[in-house]
Each structure stands twice: as structure tokens, then as C-alpha cells.
C-alpha positions as CSV (number, residue, x, y, z in Angstrom):
1,M,4.8,-4.1,15.8
2,G,7.7,-3.4,13.5
3,K,9.3,-5.3,10.8
4,G,10.6,-8.8,11.7
5,K,14.3,-9.4,11.0
6,V,14.8,-11.0,7.6
7,S,17.7,-13.1,6.5
8,N,18.2,-14.9,3.2
9,S,20.9,-17.1,4.5
10,S,20.7,-20.1,6.8
11,H,22.2,-20.0,10.3
12,N,24.0,-22.9,12.0
13,E,22.4,-21.8,15.3
14,S,18.9,-23.1,16.0
15,N,16.4,-20.3,16.7
16,D,12.8,-21.2,17.4
17,N,11.7,-17.8,16.2
18,E,13.3,-18.1,12.8
19,T,10.9,-19.3,10.1
20,K,10.6,-19.3,6.4
21,L,8.4,-16.7,4.8
22,V,6.8,-18.3,1.7
23,L,4.3,-17.0,-0.9
24,N,2.0,-19.8,-2.1
25,I,0.3,-19.1,-5.4
26,Y,-2.8,-20.8,-6.8
27,D,-4.6,-20.7,-10.1
28,L,-8.2,-19.4,-10.0
29,T,-8.9,-20.7,-13.4
30,A,-7.7,-23.5,-15.8
31,M,-7.1,-20.7,-18.3
32,N,-3.9,-19.9,-16.4
33,N,-2.3,-22.9,-17.9
34,Y,-2.2,-20.9,-21.2
35,S,-2.2,-17.3,-20.0
36,Y,0.6,-17.8,-17.5
37,W,3.2,-18.2,-20.2
38,I,2.4,-14.8,-21.8
39,G,2.6,-13.0,-18.4
40,F,-1.1,-13.0,-17.4
41,G,-3.1,-15.1,-15.0
42,I,-5.7,-14.9,-12.3
43,F,-4.1,-15.9,-9.1
44,H,-4.9,-16.4,-5.4
45,S,-2.0,-16.1,-3.0
46,G,-1.4,-16.8,0.7
47,I,1.5,-16.4,3.1
48,E,3.0,-19.5,4.8
49,V,4.7,-18.9,8.1
50,H,5.3,-21.3,11.0
51,G,3.7,-24.2,9.1
52,K,0.4,-22.4,8.5
53,E,-0.9,-20.4,5.5
54,Y,-2.9,-17.2,5.8
55,G,-5.1,-15.7,3.1
56,F,-7.9,-13.2,2.6
57,G,-11.3,-13.8,1.0
58,A,-14.6,-12.2,0.5
59,H,-17.9,-12.6,2.5
60,D,-20.8,-10.4,3.3
61,F,-20.0,-9.5,6.9
62,S,-18.1,-6.7,8.6
63,I,-15.7,-9.2,10.3
64,S,-12.3,-10.4,9.2
65,G,-11.9,-12.2,5.9
66,V,-8.5,-13.5,6.9
67,F,-8.4,-17.3,7.1
68,E,-5.9,-20.0,8.0
69,V,-5.4,-23.2,6.0
70,E,-2.9,-26.1,5.6
71,P,0.0,-24.8,3.4
72,K,-0.5,-25.4,-0.3
73,C,-4.1,-26.7,0.3
74,C,-6.3,-23.7,-0.1
75,P,-9.8,-25.0,-0.9
76,G,-11.3,-24.0,-4.3
77,F,-7.9,-23.3,-5.9
78,S,-5.3,-25.3,-7.8
79,Y,-1.8,-24.9,-6.2
80,R,0.7,-23.6,-8.8
81,C,4.0,-22.8,-7.0
82,S,5.7,-21.3,-3.9
83,I,8.2,-18.5,-3.7
84,S,10.6,-18.3,-0.8
85,L,10.8,-14.7,0.5
86,G,13.5,-15.4,3.1
87,I,13.6,-16.1,6.8
88,I,11.9,-13.9,9.4
89,N,12.8,-13.8,13.1
90,M,9.4,-13.8,14.8
91,S,7.9,-16.3,17.2
92,S,4.7,-18.1,16.3
93,S,2.7,-16.2,19.0
94,D,4.1,-12.8,17.8
95,F,3.2,-13.7,14.2
96,R,-0.3,-14.7,15.3
97,A,-0.7,-11.3,17.1
98,F,0.6,-9.6,13.9
99,I,-1.9,-11.4,11.7
100,E,-4.8,-10.7,14.2
101,N,-3.9,-7.0,14.2
102,L,-3.7,-6.9,10.4
103,A,-7.0,-8.8,10.0
104,S,-8.8,-5.8,11.4
105,D,-8.0,-4.0,8.1
106,Y,-9.3,-6.9,6.0
107,H,-13.0,-7.5,6.6
108,G,-14.7,-9.9,4.2
109,N,-17.1,-7.2,3.0
110,T,-14.2,-4.9,2.0
111,Y,-12.8,-7.5,-0.5
112,H,-12.6,-6.1,-4.0
113,L,-11.2,-8.1,-6.9
114,I,-9.2,-5.1,-8.3
115,T,-8.4,-2.9,-5.3
116,K,-8.3,-5.1,-2.2
117,N,-7.8,-8.8,-2.9
118,C,-5.9,-11.7,-1.5
119,N,-2.7,-10.7,-3.4
120,H,-2.9,-7.2,-1.8
121,F,-3.2,-8.9,1.6
122,S,-0.1,-11.1,0.9
123,D,1.8,-8.1,-0.3
124,D,0.9,-6.1,2.8
125,I,2.2,-8.9,5.0
126,V,5.4,-9.2,3.1
127,Y,6.0,-5.5,3.0
128,K,5.4,-5.0,6.7
129,L,7.7,-7.9,7.6
130,T,10.5,-7.3,5.0
131,G,10.1,-3.9,3.3
132,K,9.8,-5.8,0.0
133,H,6.9,-6.6,-2.3
134,I,5.6,-9.8,-3.7
135,P,6.5,-10.4,-7.4
136,R,4.5,-8.0,-9.6
137,W,3.1,-10.7,-11.9
138,V,1.1,-12.2,-9.1
139,N,-1.3,-9.3,-9.1
140,R,-0.7,-8.0,-12.6
141,L,-4.3,-8.5,-13.8
142,A,-5.7,-6.4,-10.9
143,R,-3.2,-3.6,-11.6
144,L,-4.3,-3.7,-15.3
145,G,-7.9,-3.6,-14.2
146,L,-7.2,-0.7,-12.0
147,S,-5.6,1.2,-14.8
148,I,-8.5,0.7,-17.1
149,L,-11.3,0.9,-14.5
150,P,-11.7,4.7,-14.6
151,T,-12.0,4.5,-18.4
152,V,-14.5,1.7,-18.3
153,H,-16.5,3.5,-15.5
154,I,-16.6,6.7,-17.6
155,C,-17.7,4.7,-20.7
156,I,-20.5,3.0,-18.7
157,I,-21.7,6.4,-17.4
158,C,-21.6,7.9,-20.9
159,M,-23.5,5.0,-22.3
160,Q,-26.1,5.3,-19.5
161,C,-26.5,9.0,-20.2
162,M,-26.7,8.6,-24.0
163,H,-28.9,5.5,-24.0
164,V,-32.4,6.1,-25.3
165,P,-34.5,2.9,-25.6
166,Y,-35.4,2.4,-29.2
167,S,-39.1,2.4,-30.0
168,A,-40.5,3.1,-33.4
169,A,-43.5,4.9,-32.0
170,Y,-41.3,7.0,-29.7
171,S,-38.9,7.8,-32.6
172,Q,-41.7,9.0,-34.9
173,K,-43.2,11.1,-32.1
174,A,-39.8,12.7,-31.3
175,F,-39.1,13.3,-34.9
176,K,-42.4,15.2,-35.4
177,Q,-41.7,17.3,-32.3
178,L,-38.4,18.4,-33.9
179,E,-40.1,19.6,-37.1
């Protein structure tokens, strides 16, 4: 299925297939009340289309982690804001088929906080429908984590390689062997 037609203007003609494409953003932590203003935050996002919101979450099974909720009411998160991303021309049934197809790429056991999270899912939907991306700040922390992840991983490996449990008896024995 290709991209849906997108319009940022309203039409006088009524078209049952036209619907708003909305990004709903939630706070994962109360810390966002402070960090949001300096450009950081930990956010959950979902896409609202045809009066339903779709998100992606983790679980331990090799089945879809895509879920549907009432818009702006995702359990476990505090609603922050919505961003209108335009109008798409796609029937409710076509959108449902689109989501079901996309859900096969988003199994709950493939969720990763940094490389494949709910914001990646939202961005994937928006990109496939409009050719545009969600605002970068929504997933900034994951991108930052991805940029430092290799460094952190290397440091952990080096620490594991260099780590020698301290024991006075062991240290004295090792020192004597070096003499």
C-alpha cells in the first residue's frame, strides 16, 4: 500500500476517507515537567487516525506489540500534547489494513528503548503516509542514547576485561609470583 494523499488545507467537499493525522505525545516521567524546557524528555507517542490511537509497546511474545486506545488516553502515561500532521485520504478500513500490515514488523519482543520504540513506530507510520518525519525532539533521548551506546558498550566490555576482583590474599600471591 502506498502513501496516502496528504493535505494541510481543509476542503469544502465532504469526503469520508479524509481524516486528520495526529501525533499524541505523553510524558513517561514527571521529570519531563523540568527537562522538557531544556529540550529533553522521555516521551511515549501514538498516532491518532479515524478517532482511534495506535501505539507500540513491549511484551515478551513474538506477536504484535501494536495496540489501539482511546485518543489521548494511553494507560500508564500522562498526556502532554498533540501535533496535527495534516489530513490523509484513506478510509478507515484501508488504514486498519495498513496498521495490521505494519504491525507484523513490530512484535512486542522486538521493542528496544533506544533502537525500536513507540516513537520509531509513530515515525514509521507518518513517514509511510506522508513522506515526512515526526518532530525530532520527540525521540531525541533515544537518538542521544544511540550515539553513546557504542561507547558505553565498549567501556563495559573493557571494564569486564580489566576487572580483577580484589582480594588481599590473591594480591599478595600474585605479587610474589611476579618477583
